[in-house]
PyMOL commands that place a pseudoatom at each C-alpha (Angstrom):
pseudoatom trace, name=CA, resn=VAL, resi=1, chain=A, elem=C, hetatm=0, pos=[-8.510, 68.402, -55.111]
pseudoatom trace, name=CA, resn=GLY, resi=2, chain=A, elem=C, hetatm=0, pos=[-5.560, 70.039, -54.434]
pseudoatom trace, name=CA, resn=GLY, resi=3, chain=A, elem=C, hetatm=0, pos=[-2.077, 68.311, -51.464]
pseudoatom trace, name=CA, resn=ARG, resi=4, chain=A, elem=C, hetatm=0, pos=[0.851, 69.638, -49.725]
pseudoatom trace, name=CA, resn=ASN, resi=5, chain=A, elem=C, hetatm=0, pos=[4.900, 68.136, -49.970]
pseudoatom trace, name=CA, resn=THR, resi=6, chain=A, elem=C, hetatm=0, pos=[6.503, 68.513, -46.620]
pseudoatom trace, name=CA, resn=THR, resi=7, chain=A, elem=C, hetatm=0, pos=[9.792, 67.094, -47.718]
pseudoatom trace, name=CA, resn=GLU, resi=8, chain=A, elem=C, hetatm=0, pos=[12.536, 70.311, -48.482]
pseudoatom trace, name=CA, resn=GLU, resi=9, chain=A, elem=C, hetatm=0, pos=[11.552, 70.421, -51.777]
pseudoatom trace, name=CA, resn=GLN, resi=10, chain=A, elem=C, hetatm=0, pos=[8.722, 72.858, -53.376]
pseudoatom trace, name=CA, resn=PRO, resi=11, chain=A, elem=C, hetatm=0, pos=[5.262, 72.844, -51.420]
pseudoatom trace, name=CA, resn=ARG, resi=12, chain=A, elem=C, hetatm=0, pos=[4.122, 72.320, -54.362]
pseudoatom trace, name=CA, resn=ARG, resi=13, chain=A, elem=C, hetatm=0, pos=[5.688, 69.532, -55.999]
pseudoatom trace, name=CA, resn=TRP, resi=14, chain=A, elem=C, hetatm=0, pos=[2.847, 66.871, -54.220]
pseudoatom trace, name=CA, resn=ARG, resi=15, chain=A, elem=C, hetatm=0, pos=[2.405, 64.972, -57.571]
pseudoatom trace, name=CA, resn=ASP, resi=16, chain=A, elem=C, hetatm=0, pos=[3.373, 60.984, -56.964]
pseudoatom trace, name=CA, resn=TRP, resi=17, chain=A, elem=C, hetatm=0, pos=[6.893, 60.165, -58.497]
pseudoatom trace, name=CA, resn=ASP, resi=18, chain=A, elem=C, hetatm=0, pos=[6.547, 55.953, -58.319]
pseudoatom trace, name=CA, resn=GLY, resi=19, chain=A, elem=C, hetatm=0, pos=[2.943, 54.946, -58.950]
pseudoatom trace, name=CA, resn=HIS, resi=20, chain=A, elem=C, hetatm=0, pos=[2.778, 53.968, -55.276]
pseudoatom trace, name=CA, resn=GLY, resi=21, chain=A, elem=C, hetatm=0, pos=[-0.269, 57.576, -54.298]
pseudoatom trace, name=CA, resn=THR, resi=22, chain=A, elem=C, hetatm=0, pos=[-1.402, 56.754, -57.638]
pseudoatom trace, name=CA, resn=HIS, resi=23, chain=A, elem=C, hetatm=0, pos=[-2.353, 53.339, -56.995]
pseudoatom trace, name=CA, resn=VAL, resi=24, chain=A, elem=C, hetatm=0, pos=[-3.889, 53.591, -53.153]
pseudoatom trace, name=CA, resn=ALA, resi=25, chain=A, elem=C, hetatm=0, pos=[-5.608, 56.291, -54.776]
pseudoatom trace, name=CA, resn=GLY, resi=26, chain=A, elem=C, hetatm=0, pos=[-7.530, 54.995, -57.076]
pseudoatom trace, name=CA, resn=VAL, resi=27, chain=A, elem=C, hetatm=0, pos=[-8.178, 51.895, -54.797]
pseudoatom trace, name=CA, resn=ILE, resi=28, chain=A, elem=C, hetatm=0, pos=[-9.960, 55.089, -52.741]
pseudoatom trace, name=CA, resn=ALA, resi=29, chain=A, elem=C, hetatm=0, pos=[-11.024, 56.863, -55.246]
pseudoatom trace, name=CA, resn=ALA, resi=30, chain=A, elem=C, hetatm=0, pos=[-10.872, 56.122, -59.167]
pseudoatom trace, name=CA, resn=THR, resi=31, chain=A, elem=C, hetatm=0, pos=[-14.058, 57.205, -60.917]
pseudoatom trace, name=CA, resn=ALA, resi=32, chain=A, elem=C, hetatm=0, pos=[-13.941, 54.499, -63.650]
pseudoatom trace, name=CA, resn=GLU, resi=33, chain=A, elem=C, hetatm=0, pos=[-17.247, 52.324, -64.907]
pseudoatom trace, name=CA, resn=GLY, resi=34, chain=A, elem=C, hetatm=0, pos=[-17.112, 48.718, -63.394]
pseudoatom trace, name=CA, resn=TRP, resi=35, chain=A, elem=C, hetatm=0, pos=[-15.264, 46.627, -61.584]
pseudoatom trace, name=CA, resn=ARG, resi=36, chain=A, elem=C, hetatm=0, pos=[-12.554, 49.661, -61.504]
pseudoatom trace, name=CA, resn=ARG, resi=37, chain=A, elem=C, hetatm=0, pos=[-14.320, 52.226, -59.464]
pseudoatom trace, name=CA, resn=GLY, resi=38, chain=A, elem=C, hetatm=0, pos=[-13.192, 53.266, -56.674]
pseudoatom trace, name=CA, resn=GLU, resi=39, chain=A, elem=C, hetatm=0, pos=[-14.074, 51.881, -53.169]
pseudoatom trace, name=CA, resn=ALA, resi=40, chain=A, elem=C, hetatm=0, pos=[-15.330, 55.514, -52.155]
pseudoatom trace, name=CA, resn=SER, resi=41, chain=A, elem=C, hetatm=0, pos=[-15.576, 57.264, -55.718]
pseudoatom trace, name=CA, resn=HIS, resi=42, chain=A, elem=C, hetatm=0, pos=[-17.083, 60.618, -54.820]
pseudoatom trace, name=CA, resn=VAL, resi=43, chain=A, elem=C, hetatm=0, pos=[-14.818, 61.860, -52.217]
pseudoatom trace, name=CA, resn=GLN, resi=44, chain=A, elem=C, hetatm=0, pos=[-12.209, 64.086, -51.928]
pseudoatom trace, name=CA, resn=LEU, resi=45, chain=A, elem=C, hetatm=0, pos=[-8.353, 63.436, -52.113]
pseudoatom trace, name=CA, resn=SER, resi=46, chain=A, elem=C, hetatm=0, pos=[-5.855, 65.363, -51.156]
pseudoatom trace, name=CA, resn=ALA, resi=47, chain=A, elem=C, hetatm=0, pos=[-2.398, 64.276, -51.541]
pseudoatom trace, name=CA, resn=TYR, resi=48, chain=A, elem=C, hetatm=0, pos=[0.979, 65.152, -48.698]
pseudoatom trace, name=CA, resn=ARG, resi=49, chain=A, elem=C, hetatm=0, pos=[3.790, 64.172, -50.663]
pseudoatom trace, name=CA, resn=ILE, resi=50, chain=A, elem=C, hetatm=0, pos=[6.012, 62.844, -47.781]
pseudoatom trace, name=CA, resn=PHE, resi=51, chain=A, elem=C, hetatm=0, pos=[9.493, 61.148, -50.439]
pseudoatom trace, name=CA, resn=GLU, resi=52, chain=A, elem=C, hetatm=0, pos=[11.416, 63.635, -52.303]
pseudoatom trace, name=CA, resn=ASP, resi=53, chain=A, elem=C, hetatm=0, pos=[12.297, 62.559, -56.311]
pseudoatom trace, name=CA, resn=GLY, resi=54, chain=A, elem=C, hetatm=0, pos=[14.620, 59.120, -55.578]
pseudoatom trace, name=CA, resn=VAL, resi=55, chain=A, elem=C, hetatm=0, pos=[14.512, 59.113, -51.701]
pseudoatom trace, name=CA, resn=GLU, resi=56, chain=A, elem=C, hetatm=0, pos=[13.154, 55.859, -50.966]
pseudoatom trace, name=CA, resn=GLU, resi=57, chain=A, elem=C, hetatm=0, pos=[12.693, 57.293, -47.103]
pseudoatom trace, name=CA, resn=ALA, resi=58, chain=A, elem=C, hetatm=0, pos=[10.416, 59.971, -45.741]
pseudoatom trace, name=CA, resn=SER, resi=59, chain=A, elem=C, hetatm=0, pos=[11.738, 61.727, -42.315]
pseudoatom trace, name=CA, resn=THR, resi=60, chain=A, elem=C, hetatm=0, pos=[10.131, 61.776, -39.508]
pseudoatom trace, name=CA, resn=PHE, resi=61, chain=A, elem=C, hetatm=0, pos=[9.503, 65.380, -39.888]
pseudoatom trace, name=CA, resn=ALA, resi=62, chain=A, elem=C, hetatm=0, pos=[8.370, 64.936, -43.280]
pseudoatom trace, name=CA, resn=ILE, resi=63, chain=A, elem=C, hetatm=0, pos=[4.969, 62.304, -42.109]
pseudoatom trace, name=CA, resn=ALA, resi=64, chain=A, elem=C, hetatm=0, pos=[4.299, 64.345, -38.853]
pseudoatom trace, name=CA, resn=ALA, resi=65, chain=A, elem=C, hetatm=0, pos=[4.059, 67.486, -41.312]
pseudoatom trace, name=CA, resn=ALA, resi=66, chain=A, elem=C, hetatm=0, pos=[1.900, 66.149, -43.193]
pseudoatom trace, name=CA, resn=ILE, resi=67, chain=A, elem=C, hetatm=0, pos=[-0.418, 64.840, -41.318]
pseudoatom trace, name=CA, resn=LYS, resi=68, chain=A, elem=C, hetatm=0, pos=[-0.784, 67.389, -38.972]
pseudoatom trace, name=CA, resn=GLN, resi=69, chain=A, elem=C, hetatm=0, pos=[-1.348, 69.790, -42.615]
pseudoatom trace, name=CA, resn=ALA, resi=70, chain=A, elem=C, hetatm=0, pos=[-4.205, 67.079, -43.682]
pseudoatom trace, name=CA, resn=ALA, resi=71, chain=A, elem=C, hetatm=0, pos=[-5.852, 67.190, -40.013]
pseudoatom trace, name=CA, resn=LEU, resi=72, chain=A, elem=C, hetatm=0, pos=[-6.095, 71.165, -40.095]
pseudoatom trace, name=CA, resn=ASP, resi=73, chain=A, elem=C, hetatm=0, pos=[-6.898, 71.119, -44.231]
pseudoatom trace, name=CA, resn=GLY, resi=74, chain=A, elem=C, hetatm=0, pos=[-10.361, 69.030, -42.526]
pseudoatom trace, name=CA, resn=CYS, resi=75, chain=A, elem=C, hetatm=0, pos=[-9.466, 66.073, -44.065]
pseudoatom trace, name=CA, resn=ASP, resi=76, chain=A, elem=C, hetatm=0, pos=[-11.416, 62.974, -41.905]
pseudoatom trace, name=CA, resn=LEU, resi=77, chain=A, elem=C, hetatm=0, pos=[-9.093, 60.123, -42.567]
pseudoatom trace, name=CA, resn=VAL, resi=78, chain=A, elem=C, hetatm=0, pos=[-5.404, 59.795, -43.707]
pseudoatom trace, name=CA, resn=ASN, resi=79, chain=A, elem=C, hetatm=0, pos=[-3.648, 56.873, -45.715]
pseudoatom trace, name=CA, resn=LEU, resi=80, chain=A, elem=C, hetatm=0, pos=[-0.475, 56.060, -43.662]
pseudoatom trace, name=CA, resn=SER, resi=81, chain=A, elem=C, hetatm=0, pos=[0.861, 53.009, -46.475]
pseudoatom trace, name=CA, resn=ILE, resi=82, chain=A, elem=C, hetatm=0, pos=[4.160, 53.541, -45.187]
pseudoatom trace, name=CA, resn=GLY, resi=83, chain=A, elem=C, hetatm=0, pos=[5.789, 51.237, -42.402]
pseudoatom trace, name=CA, resn=GLY, resi=84, chain=A, elem=C, hetatm=0, pos=[9.252, 50.715, -40.848]
pseudoatom trace, name=CA, resn=GLY, resi=85, chain=A, elem=C, hetatm=0, pos=[11.744, 52.218, -37.933]
pseudoatom trace, name=CA, resn=ALA, resi=86, chain=A, elem=C, hetatm=0, pos=[11.970, 53.319, -34.560]
pseudoatom trace, name=CA, resn=ALA, resi=87, chain=A, elem=C, hetatm=0, pos=[8.978, 54.829, -32.580]
pseudoatom trace, name=CA, resn=ASP, resi=88, chain=A, elem=C, hetatm=0, pos=[8.965, 58.804, -32.864]
pseudoatom trace, name=CA, resn=GLY, resi=89, chain=A, elem=C, hetatm=0, pos=[7.363, 61.207, -30.446]
pseudoatom trace, name=CA, resn=ALA, resi=90, chain=A, elem=C, hetatm=0, pos=[6.380, 63.532, -33.410]
pseudoatom trace, name=CA, resn=VAL, resi=91, chain=A, elem=C, hetatm=0, pos=[4.877, 61.806, -35.859]
pseudoatom trace, name=CA, resn=ARG, resi=92, chain=A, elem=C, hetatm=0, pos=[3.103, 59.738, -32.364]
pseudoatom trace, name=CA, resn=ASP, resi=93, chain=A, elem=C, hetatm=0, pos=[2.531, 63.331, -31.737]
pseudoatom trace, name=CA, resn=ALA, resi=94, chain=A, elem=C, hetatm=0, pos=[0.991, 64.226, -34.637]
pseudoatom trace, name=CA, resn=ILE, resi=95, chain=A, elem=C, hetatm=0, pos=[-1.321, 61.322, -35.009]
pseudoatom trace, name=CA, resn=GLU, resi=96, chain=A, elem=C, hetatm=0, pos=[-2.658, 61.884, -32.052]
pseudoatom trace, name=CA, resn=GLN, resi=97, chain=A, elem=C, hetatm=0, pos=[-3.238, 65.681, -32.901]
pseudoatom trace, name=CA, resn=ALA, resi=98, chain=A, elem=C, hetatm=0, pos=[-5.352, 64.961, -36.007]
pseudoatom trace, name=CA, resn=TRP, resi=99, chain=A, elem=C, hetatm=0, pos=[-7.470, 62.566, -33.762]
pseudoatom trace, name=CA, resn=GLY, resi=100, chain=A, elem=C, hetatm=0, pos=[-8.050, 65.314, -31.902]
pseudoatom trace, name=CA, resn=LEU, resi=101, chain=A, elem=C, hetatm=0, pos=[-9.341, 66.546, -34.349]
pseudoatom trace, name=CA, resn=GLY, resi=102, chain=A, elem=C, hetatm=0, pos=[-11.493, 64.357, -36.137]
pseudoatom trace, name=CA, resn=CYS, resi=103, chain=A, elem=C, hetatm=0, pos=[-9.085, 62.862, -38.344]
pseudoatom trace, name=CA, resn=VAL, resi=104, chain=A, elem=C, hetatm=0, pos=[-8.286, 59.137, -38.321]
pseudoatom trace, name=CA, resn=CYS, resi=105, chain=A, elem=C, hetatm=0, pos=[-4.869, 58.234, -39.372]
pseudoatom trace, name=CA, resn=ILE, resi=106, chain=A, elem=C, hetatm=0, pos=[-5.405, 54.259, -40.912]
pseudoatom trace, name=CA, resn=ALA, resi=107, chain=A, elem=C, hetatm=0, pos=[-1.467, 52.722, -41.515]
pseudoatom trace, name=CA, resn=ALA, resi=108, chain=A, elem=C, hetatm=0, pos=[-0.293, 49.793, -42.893]
pseudoatom trace, name=CA, resn=THR, resi=109, chain=A, elem=C, hetatm=0, pos=[1.009, 47.091, -40.797]
pseudoatom trace, name=CA, resn=GLY, resi=110, chain=A, elem=C, hetatm=0, pos=[4.203, 46.929, -42.610]
pseudoatom trace, name=CA, resn=ASN, resi=111, chain=A, elem=C, hetatm=0, pos=[5.224, 45.001, -45.489]
pseudoatom trace, name=CA, resn=ASP, resi=112, chain=A, elem=C, hetatm=0, pos=[8.001, 42.465, -43.480]
pseudoatom trace, name=CA, resn=GLY, resi=113, chain=A, elem=C, hetatm=0, pos=[6.889, 39.069, -43.007]
pseudoatom trace, name=CA, resn=LYS, resi=114, chain=A, elem=C, hetatm=0, pos=[6.529, 39.749, -38.908]
pseudoatom trace, name=CA, resn=ALA, resi=115, chain=A, elem=C, hetatm=0, pos=[5.068, 39.250, -35.825]
pseudoatom trace, name=CA, resn=SER, resi=116, chain=A, elem=C, hetatm=0, pos=[4.439, 42.545, -35.011]
pseudoatom trace, name=CA, resn=VAL, resi=117, chain=A, elem=C, hetatm=0, pos=[2.696, 45.399, -36.278]
pseudoatom trace, name=CA, resn=ALA, resi=118, chain=A, elem=C, hetatm=0, pos=[4.904, 48.615, -37.995]
pseudoatom trace, name=CA, resn=TYR, resi=119, chain=A, elem=C, hetatm=0, pos=[5.062, 52.318, -36.923]
pseudoatom trace, name=CA, resn=PRO, resi=120, chain=A, elem=C, hetatm=0, pos=[3.194, 54.267, -37.467]
pseudoatom trace, name=CA, resn=ALA, resi=121, chain=A, elem=C, hetatm=0, pos=[0.436, 51.609, -37.326]
pseudoatom trace, name=CA, resn=ARG, resi=122, chain=A, elem=C, hetatm=0, pos=[1.685, 50.702, -34.015]
pseudoatom trace, name=CA, resn=TYR, resi=123, chain=A, elem=C, hetatm=0, pos=[0.731, 54.378, -32.185]
pseudoatom trace, name=CA, resn=PRO, resi=124, chain=A, elem=C, hetatm=0, pos=[-2.282, 53.886, -30.378]
pseudoatom trace, name=CA, resn=LYS, resi=125, chain=A, elem=C, hetatm=0, pos=[-4.095, 56.204, -32.112]
pseudoatom trace, name=CA, resn=ALA, resi=126, chain=A, elem=C, hetatm=0, pos=[-3.563, 54.808, -35.395]
pseudoatom trace, name=CA, resn=VAL, resi=127, chain=A, elem=C, hetatm=0, pos=[-5.501, 51.877, -36.780]
pseudoatom trace, name=CA, resn=ALA, resi=128, chain=A, elem=C, hetatm=0, pos=[-3.162, 49.606, -38.253]
pseudoatom trace, name=CA, resn=VAL, resi=129, chain=A, elem=C, hetatm=0, pos=[-4.543, 47.473, -41.208]
pseudoatom trace, name=CA, resn=THR, resi=130, chain=A, elem=C, hetatm=0, pos=[-2.740, 44.181, -42.705]
pseudoatom trace, name=CA, resn=ALA, resi=131, chain=A, elem=C, hetatm=0, pos=[-3.402, 42.760, -46.056]
pseudoatom trace, name=CA, resn=ILE, resi=132, chain=A, elem=C, hetatm=0, pos=[-5.029, 39.296, -47.132]
pseudoatom trace, name=CA, resn=GLY, resi=133, chain=A, elem=C, hetatm=0, pos=[-5.173, 38.438, -50.627]
pseudoatom trace, name=CA, resn=LEU, resi=134, chain=A, elem=C, hetatm=0, pos=[-8.220, 35.413, -52.729]
pseudoatom trace, name=CA, resn=ARG, resi=135, chain=A, elem=C, hetatm=0, pos=[-5.873, 32.609, -54.311]
pseudoatom trace, name=CA, resn=GLU, resi=136, chain=A, elem=C, hetatm=0, pos=[-6.053, 32.596, -58.138]
pseudoatom trace, name=CA, resn=SER, resi=137, chain=A, elem=C, hetatm=0, pos=[-7.742, 36.056, -58.039]
pseudoatom trace, name=CA, resn=TRP, resi=138, chain=A, elem=C, hetatm=0, pos=[-5.215, 38.462, -59.899]
pseudoatom trace, name=CA, resn=PRO, resi=139, chain=A, elem=C, hetatm=0, pos=[-4.910, 38.697, -63.643]
pseudoatom trace, name=CA, resn=ALA, resi=140, chain=A, elem=C, hetatm=0, pos=[-3.549, 36.696, -65.583]
pseudoatom trace, name=CA, resn=GLY, resi=141, chain=A, elem=C, hetatm=0, pos=[0.591, 37.001, -66.390]
pseudoatom trace, name=CA, resn=ALA, resi=142, chain=A, elem=C, hetatm=0, pos=[0.990, 38.490, -62.430]
pseudoatom trace, name=CA, resn=HIS, resi=143, chain=A, elem=C, hetatm=0, pos=[3.042, 35.602, -60.765]
pseudoatom trace, name=CA, resn=LEU, resi=144, chain=A, elem=C, hetatm=0, pos=[1.783, 36.529, -57.388]
pseudoatom trace, name=CA, resn=GLU, resi=145, chain=A, elem=C, hetatm=0, pos=[2.659, 32.915, -55.744]
pseudoatom trace, name=CA, resn=TRP, resi=146, chain=A, elem=C, hetatm=0, pos=[4.756, 34.992, -53.455]
pseudoatom trace, name=CA, resn=THR, resi=147, chain=A, elem=C, hetatm=0, pos=[2.514, 36.093, -51.188]
pseudoatom trace, name=CA, resn=LEU, resi=148, chain=A, elem=C, hetatm=0, pos=[0.758, 32.705, -50.412]
pseudoatom trace, name=CA, resn=SER, resi=149, chain=A, elem=C, hetatm=0, pos=[0.487, 31.573, -46.880]
pseudoatom trace, name=CA, resn=THR, resi=150, chain=A, elem=C, hetatm=0, pos=[-0.470, 29.218, -44.374]
pseudoatom trace, name=CA, resn=SER, resi=151, chain=A, elem=C, hetatm=0, pos=[-2.750, 31.114, -42.793]
pseudoatom trace, name=CA, resn=ALA, resi=152, chain=A, elem=C, hetatm=0, pos=[-6.061, 30.460, -44.209]
pseudoatom trace, name=CA, resn=GLY, resi=153, chain=A, elem=C, hetatm=0, pos=[-9.188, 33.118, -44.110]
pseudoatom trace, name=CA, resn=LYS, resi=154, chain=A, elem=C, hetatm=0, pos=[-12.848, 32.159, -44.815]
pseudoatom trace, name=CA, resn=PRO, resi=155, chain=A, elem=C, hetatm=0, pos=[-13.810, 32.141, -48.265]
pseudoatom trace, name=CA, resn=LEU, resi=156, chain=A, elem=C, hetatm=0, pos=[-14.603, 35.089, -50.009]
pseudoatom trace, name=CA, resn=GLY, resi=157, chain=A, elem=C, hetatm=0, pos=[-16.475, 34.945, -53.777]
pseudoatom trace, name=CA, resn=GLY, resi=158, chain=A, elem=C, hetatm=0, pos=[-16.163, 31.278, -53.303]
pseudoatom trace, name=CA, resn=LYS, resi=159, chain=A, elem=C, hetatm=0, pos=[-12.129, 31.475, -53.048]
pseudoatom trace, name=CA, resn=PRO, resi=160, chain=A, elem=C, hetatm=0, pos=[-9.854, 30.673, -49.880]
pseudoatom trace, name=CA, resn=SER, resi=161, chain=A, elem=C, hetatm=0, pos=[-8.498, 33.481, -48.976]
pseudoatom trace, name=CA, resn=PHE, resi=162, chain=A, elem=C, hetatm=0, pos=[-5.426, 34.048, -46.877]
pseudoatom trace, name=CA, resn=LEU, resi=163, chain=A, elem=C, hetatm=0, pos=[-3.402, 36.824, -45.159]
pseudoatom trace, name=CA, resn=ALA, resi=164, chain=A, elem=C, hetatm=0, pos=[-0.876, 37.486, -47.055]
pseudoatom trace, name=CA, resn=ARG, resi=165, chain=A, elem=C, hetatm=0, pos=[2.958, 36.357, -46.476]
pseudoatom trace, name=CA, resn=PHE, resi=166, chain=A, elem=C, hetatm=0, pos=[4.667, 39.490, -46.931]
pseudoatom trace, name=CA, resn=SER, resi=167, chain=A, elem=C, hetatm=0, pos=[1.596, 41.202, -44.015]
pseudoatom trace, name=CA, resn=ASN, resi=168, chain=A, elem=C, hetatm=0, pos=[3.019, 42.058, -40.547]
pseudoatom trace, name=CA, resn=ARG, resi=169, chain=A, elem=C, hetatm=0, pos=[1.215, 40.700, -37.953]
pseudoatom trace, name=CA, resn=GLY, resi=170, chain=A, elem=C, hetatm=0, pos=[0.347, 41.195, -34.335]
pseudoatom trace, name=CA, resn=ASP, resi=171, chain=A, elem=C, hetatm=0, pos=[-2.223, 42.405, -31.266]
pseudoatom trace, name=CA, resn=LYS, resi=172, chain=A, elem=C, hetatm=0, pos=[-2.084, 45.756, -32.689]
pseudoatom trace, name=CA, resn=VAL, resi=173, chain=A, elem=C, hetatm=0, pos=[-4.231, 44.971, -35.679]
pseudoatom trace, name=CA, resn=ALA, resi=174, chain=A, elem=C, hetatm=0, pos=[-7.601, 46.284, -36.080]
pseudoatom trace, name=CA, resn=LEU, resi=175, chain=A, elem=C, hetatm=0, pos=[-8.355, 45.523, -39.969]
pseudoatom trace, name=CA, resn=THR, resi=176, chain=A, elem=C, hetatm=0, pos=[-7.632, 43.533, -42.545]
pseudoatom trace, name=CA, resn=ALA, resi=177, chain=A, elem=C, hetatm=0, pos=[-8.076, 44.173, -46.047]
pseudoatom trace, name=CA, resn=PRO, resi=178, chain=A, elem=C, hetatm=0, pos=[-7.629, 43.000, -49.448]
pseudoatom trace, name=CA, resn=GLY, resi=179, chain=A, elem=C, hetatm=0, pos=[-3.617, 44.068, -50.669]
pseudoatom trace, name=CA, resn=VAL, resi=180, chain=A, elem=C, hetatm=0, pos=[-2.927, 40.973, -53.167]
pseudoatom trace, name=CA, resn=ALA, resi=181, chain=A, elem=C, hetatm=0, pos=[-2.496, 41.647, -56.971]
pseudoatom trace, name=CA, resn=ILE, resi=182, chain=A, elem=C, hetatm=0, pos=[-4.635, 45.121, -56.326]
pseudoatom trace, name=CA, resn=VAL, resi=183, chain=A, elem=C, hetatm=0, pos=[-5.766, 46.163, -60.300]
pseudoatom trace, name=CA, resn=SER, resi=184, chain=A, elem=C, hetatm=0, pos=[-6.253, 50.455, -59.692]
pseudoatom trace, name=CA, resn=THR, resi=185, chain=A, elem=C, hetatm=0, pos=[-4.657, 53.558, -61.171]
pseudoatom trace, name=CA, resn=ILE, resi=186, chain=A, elem=C, hetatm=0, pos=[-0.898, 54.107, -62.071]
pseudoatom trace, name=CA, resn=PRO, resi=187, chain=A, elem=C, hetatm=0, pos=[0.907, 57.305, -63.871]
pseudoatom trace, name=CA, resn=ASN, resi=188, chain=A, elem=C, hetatm=0, pos=[-0.027, 58.421, -67.450]
pseudoatom trace, name=CA, resn=ASP, resi=189, chain=A, elem=C, hetatm=0, pos=[-3.735, 57.024, -67.020]
pseudoatom trace, name=CA, resn=ARG, resi=190, chain=A, elem=C, hetatm=0, pos=[-3.248, 53.066, -67.084]
pseudoatom trace, name=CA, resn=TRP, resi=191, chain=A, elem=C, hetatm=0, pos=[-4.013, 50.681, -64.813]
pseudoatom trace, name=CA, resn=GLY, resi=192, chain=A, elem=C, hetatm=0, pos=[-1.188, 48.091, -62.679]
pseudoatom trace, name=CA, resn=VAL, resi=193, chain=A, elem=C, hetatm=0, pos=[-1.359, 45.395, -60.259]
pseudoatom trace, name=CA, resn=MET, resi=194, chain=A, elem=C, hetatm=0, pos=[0.941, 45.771, -57.125]
pseudoatom trace, name=CA, resn=SER, resi=195, chain=A, elem=C, hetatm=0, pos=[0.513, 44.483, -53.599]
pseudoatom trace, name=CA, resn=GLY, resi=196, chain=A, elem=C, hetatm=0, pos=[0.613, 45.995, -49.984]
pseudoatom trace, name=CA, resn=THR, resi=197, chain=A, elem=C, hetatm=0, pos=[-0.634, 47.052, -47.156]
for i in range(1, 197): cmd.bond("trace and resi %d" % i, "trace and resi %d" % (i + 1))
show_as sticks, trace
zoom trace
């Protein structure tokens, strides 16, 4: 329904350039029929872009500004599919401000396969989510054996589940969700497979 670019680029340049945001948005709110429908297809989404074109790291200023803006815009949830780097007071404060306004930040534990949760998921007021997968559940041609781990979970739908090898873990983890071979939207009205927390 709208968005904002919190980098040094133009504020209205919030559209996705690498496909990650589009994929996450589809998991949440795709309106396609059947198995491609998003988990909450009737919600309204806003996009807050924190990465400049062609840059793989976001500034802590852009992250904090996006969280604050989302909370001020009345968002109920903020998805932070980012992880890594050192603790930062500005990002922590933004997450706490959002919490105070009734906006919960859901954050990826990180994709480093480490035994500790990455920031910003490690902050006390963030909800840290790790990734699981189901063996042999990915589409034909998607070679995702690299995601397998020996950390087995309960069977789901008759298939054994596992904690994704890339997924960070630790005592801060609050939730585990599907994160291996997820089929969702990608730019230009297409569908694709991605994995991550």
